PDB file of N, CA, C and O in Angstrom:
ATOM      1  N   MET A   1     -14.899   0.256   1.011  1.00  0.00           N
ATOM      2  CA  MET A   1     -15.497   1.525   1.349  1.00  0.00           C
ATOM      3  C   MET A   1     -15.239   2.478   0.195  1.00  0.00           C
ATOM      4  O   MET A   1     -14.164   2.468  -0.406  1.00  0.00           O
ATOM      5  N   SER A   2     -16.221   3.290  -0.105  1.00  0.00           N
ATOM      6  CA  SER A   2     -16.043   4.323  -1.118  1.00  0.00           C
ATOM      7  C   SER A   2     -16.861   5.543  -0.731  1.00  0.00           C
ATOM      8  O   SER A   2     -17.623   5.509   0.235  1.00  0.00           O
ATOM      9  N   ALA A   3     -16.701   6.611  -1.484  1.00  0.00           N
ATOM     10  CA  ALA A   3     -17.450   7.835  -1.224  1.00  0.00           C
ATOM     11  C   ALA A   3     -18.822   7.816  -1.901  1.00  0.00           C
ATOM     12  O   ALA A   3     -19.563   8.796  -1.828  1.00  0.00           O
ATOM     13  N   ASP A   4     -19.157   6.713  -2.552  1.00  0.00           N
ATOM     14  CA  ASP A   4     -20.487   6.603  -3.167  1.00  0.00           C
ATOM     15  C   ASP A   4     -21.559   6.570  -2.077  1.00  0.00           C
ATOM     16  O   ASP A   4     -21.308   6.085  -0.974  1.00  0.00           O
ATOM     17  N   PRO A   5     -22.745   7.082  -2.382  1.00  0.00           N
ATOM     18  CA  PRO A   5     -23.822   7.061  -1.377  1.00  0.00           C
ATOM     19  C   PRO A   5     -24.296   5.635  -1.084  1.00  0.00           C
ATOM     20  O   PRO A   5     -24.105   4.740  -1.906  1.00  0.00           O
ATOM     21  N   PRO A   6     -24.908   5.421   0.073  1.00  0.00           N
ATOM     22  CA  PRO A   6     -25.368   4.081   0.455  1.00  0.00           C
ATOM     23  C   PRO A   6     -26.262   3.413  -0.590  1.00  0.00           C
ATOM     24  O   PRO A   6     -26.200   2.196  -0.767  1.00  0.00           O
ATOM     25  N   GLN A   7     -27.089   4.192  -1.280  1.00  0.00           N
ATOM     26  CA  GLN A   7     -27.975   3.601  -2.289  1.00  0.00           C
ATOM     27  C   GLN A   7     -27.158   2.968  -3.420  1.00  0.00           C
ATOM     28  O   GLN A   7     -27.497   1.887  -3.902  1.00  0.00           O
ATOM     29  N   ALA A   8     -26.095   3.635  -3.836  1.00  0.00           N
ATOM     30  CA  ALA A   8     -25.231   3.107  -4.899  1.00  0.00           C
ATOM     31  C   ALA A   8     -24.486   1.870  -4.396  1.00  0.00           C
ATOM     32  O   ALA A   8     -24.306   0.908  -5.142  1.00  0.00           O
ATOM     33  N   GLN A   9     -24.057   1.895  -3.142  1.00  0.00           N
ATOM     34  CA  GLN A   9     -23.373   0.749  -2.557  1.00  0.00           C
ATOM     35  C   GLN A   9     -24.301  -0.469  -2.536  1.00  0.00           C
ATOM     36  O   GLN A   9     -23.891  -1.578  -2.876  1.00  0.00           O
ATOM     37  N   LYS A  10     -25.551  -0.250  -2.135  1.00  0.00           N
ATOM     38  CA  LYS A  10     -26.532  -1.344  -2.060  1.00  0.00           C
ATOM     39  C   LYS A  10     -26.777  -1.934  -3.442  1.00  0.00           C
ATOM     40  O   LYS A  10     -26.861  -3.154  -3.589  1.00  0.00           O
ATOM     41  N   LYS A  11     -26.892  -1.085  -4.449  1.00  0.00           N
ATOM     42  CA  LYS A  11     -27.106  -1.544  -5.822  1.00  0.00           C
ATOM     43  C   LYS A  11     -25.923  -2.400  -6.293  1.00  0.00           C
ATOM     44  O   LYS A  11     -26.123  -3.448  -6.907  1.00  0.00           O
ATOM     45  N   PHE A  12     -24.704  -1.961  -6.009  1.00  0.00           N
ATOM     46  CA  PHE A  12     -23.495  -2.704  -6.367  1.00  0.00           C
ATOM     47  C   PHE A  12     -23.473  -4.048  -5.641  1.00  0.00           C
ATOM     48  O   PHE A  12     -23.171  -5.079  -6.242  1.00  0.00           O
ATOM     49  N   GLN A  13     -23.790  -4.031  -4.354  1.00  0.00           N
ATOM     50  CA  GLN A  13     -23.819  -5.252  -3.550  1.00  0.00           C
ATOM     51  C   GLN A  13     -24.798  -6.262  -4.139  1.00  0.00           C
ATOM     52  O   GLN A  13     -24.472  -7.443  -4.267  1.00  0.00           O
ATOM     53  N   GLU A  14     -25.988  -5.807  -4.495  1.00  0.00           N
ATOM     54  CA  GLU A  14     -27.007  -6.693  -5.055  1.00  0.00           C
ATOM     55  C   GLU A  14     -26.608  -7.196  -6.439  1.00  0.00           C
ATOM     56  O   GLU A  14     -26.808  -8.369  -6.755  1.00  0.00           O
ATOM     57  N   LYS A  15     -26.045  -6.315  -7.264  1.00  0.00           N
ATOM     58  CA  LYS A  15     -25.645  -6.692  -8.626  1.00  0.00           C
ATOM     59  C   LYS A  15     -24.641  -7.836  -8.608  1.00  0.00           C
ATOM     60  O   LYS A  15     -24.717  -8.747  -9.433  1.00  0.00           O
ATOM     61  N   TYR A  16     -23.702  -7.791  -7.671  1.00  0.00           N
ATOM     62  CA  TYR A  16     -22.643  -8.795  -7.627  1.00  0.00           C
ATOM     63  C   TYR A  16     -22.863  -9.861  -6.551  1.00  0.00           C
ATOM     64  O   TYR A  16     -21.997 -10.708  -6.330  1.00  0.00           O
ATOM     65  N   GLY A  17     -24.015  -9.824  -5.884  1.00  0.00           N
ATOM     66  CA  GLY A  17     -24.357 -10.841  -4.899  1.00  0.00           C
ATOM     67  C   GLY A  17     -23.384 -10.916  -3.735  1.00  0.00           C
ATOM     68  O   GLY A  17     -23.069 -12.004  -3.253  1.00  0.00           O
ATOM     69  N   LEU A  18     -22.910  -9.772  -3.285  1.00  0.00           N
ATOM     70  CA  LEU A  18     -21.946  -9.750  -2.189  1.00  0.00           C
ATOM     71  C   LEU A  18     -22.648 -10.066  -0.869  1.00  0.00           C
ATOM     72  O   LEU A  18     -23.693  -9.488  -0.570  1.00  0.00           O
ATOM     73  N   PRO A  19     -22.080 -10.979  -0.079  1.00  0.00           N
ATOM     74  CA  PRO A  19     -22.740 -11.396   1.165  1.00  0.00           C
ATOM     75  C   PRO A  19     -22.387 -10.527   2.375  1.00  0.00           C
ATOM     76  O   PRO A  19     -22.473 -10.980   3.517  1.00  0.00           O
ATOM     77  N   PHE A  20     -21.995  -9.290   2.121  1.00  0.00           N
ATOM     78  CA  PHE A  20     -21.629  -8.393   3.212  1.00  0.00           C
ATOM     79  C   PHE A  20     -22.051  -6.973   2.850  1.00  0.00           C
ATOM     80  O   PHE A  20     -22.278  -6.658   1.682  1.00  0.00           O
ATOM     81  N   THR A  21     -22.151  -6.139   3.849  1.00  0.00           N
ATOM     82  CA  THR A  21     -22.538  -4.745   3.664  1.00  0.00           C
ATOM     83  C   THR A  21     -21.324  -3.915   3.256  1.00  0.00           C
ATOM     84  O   THR A  21     -20.254  -4.041   3.852  1.00  0.00           O
ATOM     85  N   LEU A  22     -21.489  -3.077   2.251  1.00  0.00           N
ATOM     86  CA  LEU A  22     -20.427  -2.161   1.833  1.00  0.00           C
ATOM     87  C   LEU A  22     -20.577  -0.862   2.613  1.00  0.00           C
ATOM     88  O   LEU A  22     -21.691  -0.435   2.916  1.00  0.00           O
ATOM     89  N   LEU A  23     -19.467  -0.248   2.930  1.00  0.00           N
ATOM     90  CA  LEU A  23     -19.487   0.970   3.728  1.00  0.00           C
ATOM     91  C   LEU A  23     -19.341   2.203   2.848  1.00  0.00           C
ATOM     92  O   LEU A  23     -18.524   2.224   1.928  1.00  0.00           O
ATOM     93  N   ALA A  24     -20.137   3.229   3.134  1.00  0.00           N
ATOM     94  CA  ALA A  24     -20.092   4.485   2.395  1.00  0.00           C
ATOM     95  C   ALA A  24     -19.425   5.558   3.246  1.00  0.00           C
ATOM     96  O   ALA A  24     -19.684   5.673   4.444  1.00  0.00           O
ATOM     97  N   ASP A  25     -18.569   6.334   2.610  1.00  0.00           N
ATOM     98  CA  ASP A  25     -17.857   7.432   3.280  1.00  0.00           C
ATOM     99  C   ASP A  25     -18.106   8.708   2.478  1.00  0.00           C
ATOM    100  O   ASP A  25     -17.179   9.297   1.923  1.00  0.00           O
ATOM    101  N   THR A  26     -19.370   9.123   2.427  1.00  0.00           N
ATOM    102  CA  THR A  26     -19.743  10.236   1.554  1.00  0.00           C
ATOM    103  C   THR A  26     -19.079  11.552   1.929  1.00  0.00           C
ATOM    104  O   THR A  26     -18.876  12.406   1.066  1.00  0.00           O
ATOM    105  N   ASP A  27     -18.740  11.728   3.196  1.00  0.00           N
ATOM    106  CA  ASP A  27     -18.068  12.972   3.587  1.00  0.00           C
ATOM    107  C   ASP A  27     -16.541  12.843   3.549  1.00  0.00           C
ATOM    108  O   ASP A  27     -15.823  13.801   3.837  1.00  0.00           O
ATOM    109  N   LYS A  28     -16.057  11.659   3.195  1.00  0.00           N
ATOM    110  CA  LYS A  28     -14.631  11.352   2.990  1.00  0.00           C
ATOM    111  C   LYS A  28     -13.781  11.512   4.253  1.00  0.00           C
ATOM    112  O   LYS A  28     -12.566  11.689   4.158  1.00  0.00           O
ATOM    113  N   LYS A  29     -14.389  11.452   5.405  1.00  0.00           N
ATOM    114  CA  LYS A  29     -13.623  11.571   6.653  1.00  0.00           C
ATOM    115  C   LYS A  29     -12.714  10.367   6.874  1.00  0.00           C
ATOM    116  O   LYS A  29     -11.570  10.521   7.300  1.00  0.00           O
ATOM    117  N   VAL A  30     -13.218   9.170   6.586  1.00  0.00           N
ATOM    118  CA  VAL A  30     -12.397   7.967   6.740  1.00  0.00           C
ATOM    119  C   VAL A  30     -11.281   7.964   5.696  1.00  0.00           C
ATOM    120  O   VAL A  30     -10.144   7.606   6.003  1.00  0.00           O
ATOM    121  N   CYS A  31     -11.602   8.361   4.469  1.00  0.00           N
ATOM    122  CA  CYS A  31     -10.589   8.444   3.404  1.00  0.00           C
ATOM    123  C   CYS A  31      -9.457   9.388   3.814  1.00  0.00           C
ATOM    124  O   CYS A  31      -8.281   9.091   3.604  1.00  0.00           O
ATOM    125  N   GLU A  32      -9.823  10.511   4.391  1.00  0.00           N
ATOM    126  CA  GLU A  32      -8.807  11.469   4.841  1.00  0.00           C
ATOM    127  C   GLU A  32      -7.988  10.891   5.992  1.00  0.00           C
ATOM    128  O   GLU A  32      -6.771  11.067   6.033  1.00  0.00           O
ATOM    129  N   ALA A  33      -8.640  10.206   6.921  1.00  0.00           N
ATOM    130  CA  ALA A  33      -7.938   9.627   8.064  1.00  0.00           C
ATOM    131  C   ALA A  33      -6.932   8.559   7.623  1.00  0.00           C
ATOM    132  O   ALA A  33      -5.869   8.418   8.228  1.00  0.00           O
ATOM    133  N   PHE A  34      -7.269   7.810   6.567  1.00  0.00           N
ATOM    134  CA  PHE A  34      -6.380   6.761   6.068  1.00  0.00           C
ATOM    135  C   PHE A  34      -5.406   7.284   5.007  1.00  0.00           C
ATOM    136  O   PHE A  34      -4.570   6.529   4.511  1.00  0.00           O
ATOM    137  N   GLY A  35      -5.505   8.559   4.661  1.00  0.00           N
ATOM    138  CA  GLY A  35      -4.561   9.157   3.724  1.00  0.00           C
ATOM    139  C   GLY A  35      -4.685   8.671   2.295  1.00  0.00           C
ATOM    140  O   GLY A  35      -3.687   8.573   1.581  1.00  0.00           O
ATOM    141  N   VAL A  36      -5.908   8.364   1.869  1.00  0.00           N
ATOM    142  CA  VAL A  36      -6.083   7.845   0.507  1.00  0.00           C
ATOM    143  C   VAL A  36      -6.569   8.900  -0.491  1.00  0.00           C
ATOM    144  O   VAL A  36      -6.778   8.585  -1.663  1.00  0.00           O
ATOM    145  N   ILE A  37      -6.749  10.141  -0.044  1.00  0.00           N
ATOM    146  CA  ILE A  37      -7.081  11.223  -0.975  1.00  0.00           C
ATOM    147  C   ILE A  37      -5.755  11.659  -1.599  1.00  0.00           C
ATOM    148  O   ILE A  37      -4.866  12.168  -0.916  1.00  0.00           O
ATOM    149  N   LYS A  38      -5.644  11.448  -2.899  1.00  0.00           N
ATOM    150  CA  LYS A  38      -4.384  11.700  -3.603  1.00  0.00           C
ATOM    151  C   LYS A  38      -4.627  12.574  -4.823  1.00  0.00           C
ATOM    152  O   LYS A  38      -5.748  12.665  -5.323  1.00  0.00           O
ATOM    153  N   GLU A  39      -3.567  13.214  -5.294  1.00  0.00           N
ATOM    154  CA  GLU A  39      -3.637  13.967  -6.538  1.00  0.00           C
ATOM    155  C   GLU A  39      -3.504  12.979  -7.694  1.00  0.00           C
ATOM    156  O   GLU A  39      -2.618  12.125  -7.701  1.00  0.00           O
ATOM    157  N   LYS A  40      -4.399  13.112  -8.668  1.00  0.00           N
ATOM    158  CA  LYS A  40      -4.415  12.209  -9.820  1.00  0.00           C
ATOM    159  C   LYS A  40      -4.445  13.031 -11.099  1.00  0.00           C
ATOM    160  O   LYS A  40      -4.790  14.212 -11.085  1.00  0.00           O
ATOM    161  N   ASN A  41      -4.083  12.396 -12.197  1.00  0.00           N
ATOM    162  CA  ASN A  41      -4.227  13.006 -13.516  1.00  0.00           C
ATOM    163  C   ASN A  41      -5.460  12.424 -14.177  1.00  0.00           C
ATOM    164  O   ASN A  41      -5.564  11.210 -14.347  1.00  0.00           O
ATOM    165  N   MET A  42      -6.397  13.285 -14.550  1.00  0.00           N
ATOM    166  CA  MET A  42      -7.598  12.829 -15.240  1.00  0.00           C
ATOM    167  C   MET A  42      -7.742  13.655 -16.510  1.00  0.00           C
ATOM    168  O   MET A  42      -8.040  14.849 -16.471  1.00  0.00           O
ATOM    169  N   TYR A  43      -7.523  12.989 -17.631  1.00  0.00           N
ATOM    170  CA  TYR A  43      -7.604  13.658 -18.933  1.00  0.00           C
ATOM    171  C   TYR A  43      -6.678  14.870 -18.986  1.00  0.00           C
ATOM    172  O   TYR A  43      -7.040  15.920 -19.517  1.00  0.00           O
ATOM    173  N   GLY A  44      -5.481  14.710 -18.428  1.00  0.00           N
ATOM    174  CA  GLY A  44      -4.488  15.769 -18.466  1.00  0.00           C
ATOM    175  C   GLY A  44      -4.626  16.841 -17.404  1.00  0.00           C
ATOM    176  O   GLY A  44      -3.809  17.760 -17.346  1.00  0.00           O
ATOM    177  N   LYS A  45      -5.647  16.742 -16.558  1.00  0.00           N
ATOM    178  CA  LYS A  45      -5.843  17.721 -15.486  1.00  0.00           C
ATOM    179  C   LYS A  45      -5.550  17.057 -14.153  1.00  0.00           C
ATOM    180  O   LYS A  45      -5.862  15.883 -13.948  1.00  0.00           O
ATOM    181  N   LYS A  46      -4.949  17.816 -13.248  1.00  0.00           N
ATOM    182  CA  LYS A  46      -4.689  17.309 -11.902  1.00  0.00           C
ATOM    183  C   LYS A  46      -5.936  17.519 -11.050  1.00  0.00           C
ATOM    184  O   LYS A  46      -6.465  18.626 -10.957  1.00  0.00           O
ATOM    185  N   VAL A  47      -6.391  16.439 -10.433  1.00  0.00           N
ATOM    186  CA  VAL A  47      -7.569  16.476  -9.573  1.00  0.00           C
ATOM    187  C   VAL A  47      -7.282  15.671  -8.308  1.00  0.00           C
ATOM    188  O   VAL A  47      -6.401  14.812  -8.297  1.00  0.00           O
ATOM    189  N   LYS A  48      -8.021  15.951  -7.260  1.00  0.00           N
ATOM    190  CA  LYS A  48      -7.929  15.154  -6.031  1.00  0.00           C
ATOM    191  C   LYS A  48      -8.961  14.041  -6.130  1.00  0.00           C
ATOM    192  O   LYS A  48     -10.109  14.273  -6.510  1.00  0.00           O
ATOM    193  N   GLY A  49      -8.541  12.837  -5.785  1.00  0.00           N
ATOM    194  CA  GLY A  49      -9.449  11.697  -5.830  1.00  0.00           C
ATOM    195  C   GLY A  49      -9.027  10.641  -4.833  1.00  0.00           C
ATOM    196  O   GLY A  49      -8.006  10.771  -4.158  1.00  0.00           O
ATOM    197  N   ILE A  50      -9.821   9.603  -4.751  1.00  0.00           N
ATOM    198  CA  ILE A  50      -9.545   8.512  -3.823  1.00  0.00           C
ATOM    199  C   ILE A  50      -8.705   7.469  -4.547  1.00  0.00           C
ATOM    200  O   ILE A  50      -9.119   6.928  -5.572  1.00  0.00           O
ATOM    201  N   ALA A  51      -7.526   7.191  -4.007  1.00  0.00           N
ATOM    202  CA  ALA A  51      -6.651   6.165  -4.565  1.00  0.00           C
ATOM    203  C   ALA A  51      -7.197   4.795  -4.186  1.00  0.00           C
ATOM    204  O   ALA A  51      -7.737   4.608  -3.096  1.00  0.00           O
ATOM    205  N   ARG A  52      -7.050   3.848  -5.093  1.00  0.00           N
ATOM    206  CA  ARG A  52      -7.483   2.474  -4.798  1.00  0.00           C
ATOM    207  C   ARG A  52      -6.394   1.780  -4.002  1.00  0.00           C
ATOM    208  O   ARG A  52      -5.346   1.408  -4.529  1.00  0.00           O
ATOM    209  N   ILE A  53      -6.669   1.620  -2.738  1.00  0.00           N
ATOM    210  CA  ILE A  53      -5.726   1.021  -1.804  1.00  0.00           C
ATOM    211  C   ILE A  53      -6.510   0.044  -0.941  1.00  0.00           C
ATOM    212  O   ILE A  53      -7.624   0.339  -0.510  1.00  0.00           O
ATOM    213  N   THR A  54      -5.919  -1.121  -0.693  1.00  0.00           N
ATOM    214  CA  THR A  54      -6.543  -2.096   0.191  1.00  0.00           C
ATOM    215  C   THR A  54      -5.733  -2.182   1.474  1.00  0.00           C
ATOM    216  O   THR A  54      -4.512  -2.338   1.446  1.00  0.00           O
ATOM    217  N   PHE A  55      -6.428  -2.080   2.596  1.00  0.00           N
ATOM    218  CA  PHE A  55      -5.805  -2.227   3.905  1.00  0.00           C
ATOM    219  C   PHE A  55      -6.266  -3.542   4.513  1.00  0.00           C
ATOM    220  O   PHE A  55      -7.464  -3.820   4.566  1.00  0.00           O
ATOM    221  N   VAL A  56      -5.325  -4.345   4.966  1.00  0.00           N
ATOM    222  CA  VAL A  56      -5.654  -5.549   5.720  1.00  0.00           C
ATOM    223  C   VAL A  56      -5.513  -5.159   7.187  1.00  0.00           C
ATOM    224  O   VAL A  56      -4.436  -4.774   7.642  1.00  0.00           O
ATOM    225  N   ILE A  57      -6.611  -5.266   7.910  1.00  0.00           N
ATOM    226  CA  ILE A  57      -6.624  -4.882   9.320  1.00  0.00           C
ATOM    227  C   ILE A  57      -6.673  -6.150  10.159  1.00  0.00           C
ATOM    228  O   ILE A  57      -7.569  -6.980  10.011  1.00  0.00           O
ATOM    229  N   GLY A  58      -5.694  -6.280  11.039  1.00  0.00           N
ATOM    230  CA  GLY A  58      -5.570  -7.486  11.858  1.00  0.00           C
ATOM    231  C   GLY A  58      -6.578  -7.541  12.987  1.00  0.00           C
ATOM    232  O   GLY A  58      -7.299  -6.576  13.239  1.00  0.00           O
ATOM    233  N   PRO A  59      -6.624  -8.679  13.667  1.00  0.00           N
ATOM    234  CA  PRO A  59      -7.560  -8.855  14.789  1.00  0.00           C
ATOM    235  C   PRO A  59      -7.341  -7.834  15.903  1.00  0.00           C
ATOM    236  O   PRO A  59      -8.248  -7.560  16.689  1.00  0.00           O
ATOM    237  N   ASP A  60      -6.123  -7.271  15.966  1.00  0.00           N
ATOM    238  CA  ASP A  60      -5.821  -6.279  16.995  1.00  0.00           C
ATOM    239  C   ASP A  60      -6.260  -4.868  16.594  1.00  0.00           C
ATOM    240  O   ASP A  60      -6.074  -3.915  17.350  1.00  0.00           O
ATOM    241  N   GLY A  61      -6.847  -4.744  15.389  1.00  0.00           N
ATOM    242  CA  GLY A  61      -7.319  -3.447  14.916  1.00  0.00           C
ATOM    243  C   GLY A  61      -6.245  -2.606  14.250  1.00  0.00           C
ATOM    244  O   GLY A  61      -6.507  -1.471  13.852  1.00  0.00           O
ATOM    245  N   LYS A  62      -5.038  -3.146  14.122  1.00  0.00           N
ATOM    246  CA  LYS A  62      -3.934  -2.424  13.490  1.00  0.00           C
ATOM    247  C   LYS A  62      -3.791  -2.842  12.026  1.00  0.00           C
ATOM    248  O   LYS A  62      -4.141  -3.960  11.648  1.00  0.00           O
ATOM    249  N   ILE A  63      -3.275  -1.930  11.219  1.00  0.00           N
ATOM    250  CA  ILE A  63      -3.055  -2.232   9.807  1.00  0.00           C
ATOM    251  C   ILE A  63      -1.915  -3.242   9.702  1.00  0.00           C
ATOM    252  O   ILE A  63      -0.793  -2.980  10.135  1.00  0.00           O
ATOM    253  N   ALA A  64      -2.220  -4.395   9.122  1.00  0.00           N
ATOM    254  CA  ALA A  64      -1.238  -5.466   8.996  1.00  0.00           C
ATOM    255  C   ALA A  64      -0.516  -5.406   7.650  1.00  0.00           C
ATOM    256  O   ALA A  64       0.641  -5.812   7.544  1.00  0.00           O
ATOM    257  N   HIS A  65      -1.200  -4.900   6.625  1.00  0.00           N
ATOM    258  CA  HIS A  65      -0.602  -4.850   5.283  1.00  0.00           C
ATOM    259  C   HIS A  65      -1.365  -3.834   4.438  1.00  0.00           C
ATOM    260  O   HIS A  65      -2.562  -3.618   4.625  1.00  0.00           O
ATOM    261  N   VAL A  66      -0.643  -3.216   3.504  1.00  0.00           N
ATOM    262  CA  VAL A  66      -1.258  -2.243   2.590  1.00  0.00           C
ATOM    263  C   VAL A  66      -0.938  -2.651   1.161  1.00  0.00           C
ATOM    264  O   VAL A  66       0.220  -2.891   0.820  1.00  0.00           O
ATOM    265  N   PHE A  67      -1.965  -2.728   0.331  1.00  0.00           N
ATOM    266  CA  PHE A  67      -1.805  -2.952  -1.108  1.00  0.00           C
ATOM    267  C   PHE A  67      -2.045  -1.612  -1.781  1.00  0.00           C
ATOM    268  O   PHE A  67      -3.168  -1.108  -1.769  1.00  0.00           O
ATOM    269  N   ASN A  68      -1.004  -1.026  -2.369  1.00  0.00           N
ATOM    270  CA  ASN A  68      -1.120   0.261  -3.056  1.00  0.00           C
ATOM    271  C   ASN A  68      -1.376   0.060  -4.545  1.00  0.00           C
ATOM    272  O   ASN A  68      -1.123  -1.014  -5.090  1.00  0.00           O
ATOM    273  N   ASN A  69      -1.876   1.095  -5.187  1.00  0.00           N
ATOM    274  CA  ASN A  69      -2.097   1.098  -6.645  1.00  0.00           C
ATOM    275  C   ASN A  69      -2.860  -0.138  -7.110  1.00  0.00           C
ATOM    276  O   ASN A  69      -2.429  -0.827  -8.035  1.00  0.00           O
ATOM    277  N   VAL A  70      -3.971  -0.411  -6.479  1.00  0.00           N
ATOM    278  CA  VAL A  70      -4.767  -1.605  -6.747  1.00  0.00           C
ATOM    279  C   VAL A  70      -5.417  -1.547  -8.129  1.00  0.00           C
ATOM    280  O   VAL A  70      -5.990  -0.532  -8.523  1.00  0.00           O
ATOM    281  N   LYS A  71      -5.312  -2.653  -8.845  1.00  0.00           N
ATOM    282  CA  LYS A  71      -6.039  -2.879 -10.099  1.00  0.00           C
ATOM    283  C   LYS A  71      -7.006  -4.026  -9.821  1.00  0.00           C
ATOM    284  O   LYS A  71      -6.650  -4.994  -9.149  1.00  0.00           O
ATOM    285  N   ALA A  72      -8.214  -3.919 -10.333  1.00  0.00           N
ATOM    286  CA  ALA A  72      -9.246  -4.913 -10.025  1.00  0.00           C
ATOM    287  C   ALA A  72      -8.851  -6.323 -10.472  1.00  0.00           C
ATOM    288  O   ALA A  72      -9.044  -7.282  -9.725  1.00  0.00           O
ATOM    289  N   ASP A  73      -8.305  -6.457 -11.676  1.00  0.00           N
ATOM    290  CA  ASP A  73      -7.964  -7.782 -12.202  1.00  0.00           C
ATOM    291  C   ASP A  73      -6.915  -8.465 -11.330  1.00  0.00           C
ATOM    292  O   ASP A  73      -5.796  -7.972 -11.191  1.00  0.00           O
ATOM    293  N   GLY A  74      -7.282  -9.590 -10.751  1.00  0.00           N
ATOM    294  CA  GLY A  74      -6.369 -10.392  -9.964  1.00  0.00           C
ATOM    295  C   GLY A  74      -6.149  -9.926  -8.539  1.00  0.00           C
ATOM    296  O   GLY A  74      -5.454 -10.591  -7.771  1.00  0.00           O
ATOM    297  N   HIS A  75      -6.731  -8.792  -8.175  1.00  0.00           N
ATOM    298  CA  HIS A  75      -6.465  -8.257  -6.838  1.00  0.00           C
ATOM    299  C   HIS A  75      -7.019  -9.153  -5.729  1.00  0.00           C
ATOM    300  O   HIS A  75      -6.336  -9.402  -4.735  1.00  0.00           O
ATOM    301  N   ALA A  76      -8.222  -9.626  -5.888  1.00  0.00           N
ATOM    302  CA  ALA A  76      -8.822 -10.478  -4.849  1.00  0.00           C
ATOM    303  C   ALA A  76      -7.963 -11.712  -4.611  1.00  0.00           C
ATOM    304  O   ALA A  76      -7.774 -12.133  -3.470  1.00  0.00           O
ATOM    305  N   GLU A  77      -7.447 -12.286  -5.681  1.00  0.00           N
ATOM    306  CA  GLU A  77      -6.595 -13.466  -5.558  1.00  0.00           C
ATOM    307  C   GLU A  77      -5.299 -13.128  -4.816  1.00  0.00           C
ATOM    308  O   GLU A  77      -4.814 -13.922  -4.009  1.00  0.00           O
ATOM    309  N   GLY A  78      -4.741 -11.940  -5.097  1.00  0.00           N
ATOM    310  CA  GLY A  78      -3.530 -11.503  -4.416  1.00  0.00           C
ATOM    311  C   GLY A  78      -3.745 -11.293  -2.936  1.00  0.00           C
ATOM    312  O   GLY A  78      -2.900 -11.660  -2.120  1.00  0.00           O
ATOM    313  N   VAL A  79      -4.880 -10.701  -2.585  1.00  0.00           N
ATOM    314  CA  VAL A  79      -5.200 -10.482  -1.166  1.00  0.00           C
ATOM    315  C   VAL A  79      -5.401 -11.830  -0.471  1.00  0.00           C
ATOM    316  O   VAL A  79      -4.910 -12.040   0.639  1.00  0.00           O
ATOM    317  N   LEU A  80      -6.119 -12.735  -1.121  1.00  0.00           N
ATOM    318  CA  LEU A  80      -6.352 -14.058  -0.542  1.00  0.00           C
ATOM    319  C   LEU A  80      -5.021 -14.789  -0.325  1.00  0.00           C
ATOM    320  O   LEU A  80      -4.819 -15.410   0.718  1.00  0.00           O
ATOM    321  N   ALA A  81      -4.127 -14.716  -1.296  1.00  0.00           N
ATOM    322  CA  ALA A  81      -2.811 -15.359  -1.154  1.00  0.00           C
ATOM    323  C   ALA A  81      -2.055 -14.757   0.030  1.00  0.00           C
ATOM    324  O   ALA A  81      -1.424 -15.482   0.800  1.00  0.00           O
ATOM    325  N   TYR A  82      -2.117 -13.447   0.173  1.00  0.00           N
ATOM    326  CA  TYR A  82      -1.449 -12.788   1.313  1.00  0.00           C
ATOM    327  C   TYR A  82      -2.046 -13.302   2.624  1.00  0.00           C
ATOM    328  O   TYR A  82      -1.312 -13.668   3.541  1.00  0.00           O
ATOM    329  N   LEU A  83      -3.373 -13.327   2.709  1.00  0.00           N
ATOM    330  CA  LEU A  83      -4.027 -13.752   3.951  1.00  0.00           C
ATOM    331  C   LEU A  83      -3.668 -15.196   4.312  1.00  0.00           C
ATOM    332  O   LEU A  83      -3.473 -15.519   5.484  1.00  0.00           O
ATOM    333  N   LYS A  84      -3.584 -16.058   3.300  1.00  0.00           N
ATOM    334  CA  LYS A  84      -3.216 -17.451   3.559  1.00  0.00           C
ATOM    335  C   LYS A  84      -1.773 -17.552   4.046  1.00  0.00           C
ATOM    336  O   LYS A  84      -1.470 -18.340   4.942  1.00  0.00           O
ATOM    337  N   SER A  85      -0.889 -16.758   3.456  1.00  0.00           N
ATOM    338  CA  SER A  85       0.522 -16.824   3.842  1.00  0.00           C
ATOM    339  C   SER A  85       0.776 -16.179   5.205  1.00  0.00           C
ATOM    340  O   SER A  85       1.729 -16.543   5.893  1.00  0.00           O
ATOM    341  N   ALA A  86      -0.058 -15.238   5.592  1.00  0.00           N
ATOM    342  CA  ALA A  86       0.112 -14.530   6.861  1.00  0.00           C
ATOM    343  C   ALA A  86      -0.483 -15.305   8.042  1.00  0.00           C
ATOM    344  O   ALA A  86      -0.216 -14.994   9.203  1.00  0.00           O
ATOM    345  N   ALA A  87      -1.286 -16.308   7.724  1.00  0.00           N
ATOM    346  CA  ALA A  87      -1.974 -17.068   8.800  1.00  0.00           C
ATOM    347  C   ALA A  87      -1.044 -17.987   9.542  1.00  0.00           C
ATOM    348  O   ALA A  87      -1.468 -18.684  10.463  1.00  0.00           O
TER     349      ALA A  87
END
C-alpha cells in the first residue's frame, strides 16, 4: 500500500507483472492508523513521510510481525523466509 493514486499503482502493477491488486491510501488514513508517518531527513531538511515498513498480518487479522526500515534489495526473500519459518 502506498499514498500513490490508483492510476500509478496500476501502472506499477502492470510494469512488474504483479498478479495482485495494489492498494492506494491517497488520504493517508491507513498510514496514520498503522503509525508509519515518520519524520525523515530529505536533503538536510526534516519532512514527514511514509516509512517503508512491512506488516505480516495473520489469519486472525492481527499483526504477526513487523519489518522496520525496509530496503528493497533482499526484502522479499527475507519476508518469505520469515513466513516459511513461522508456518
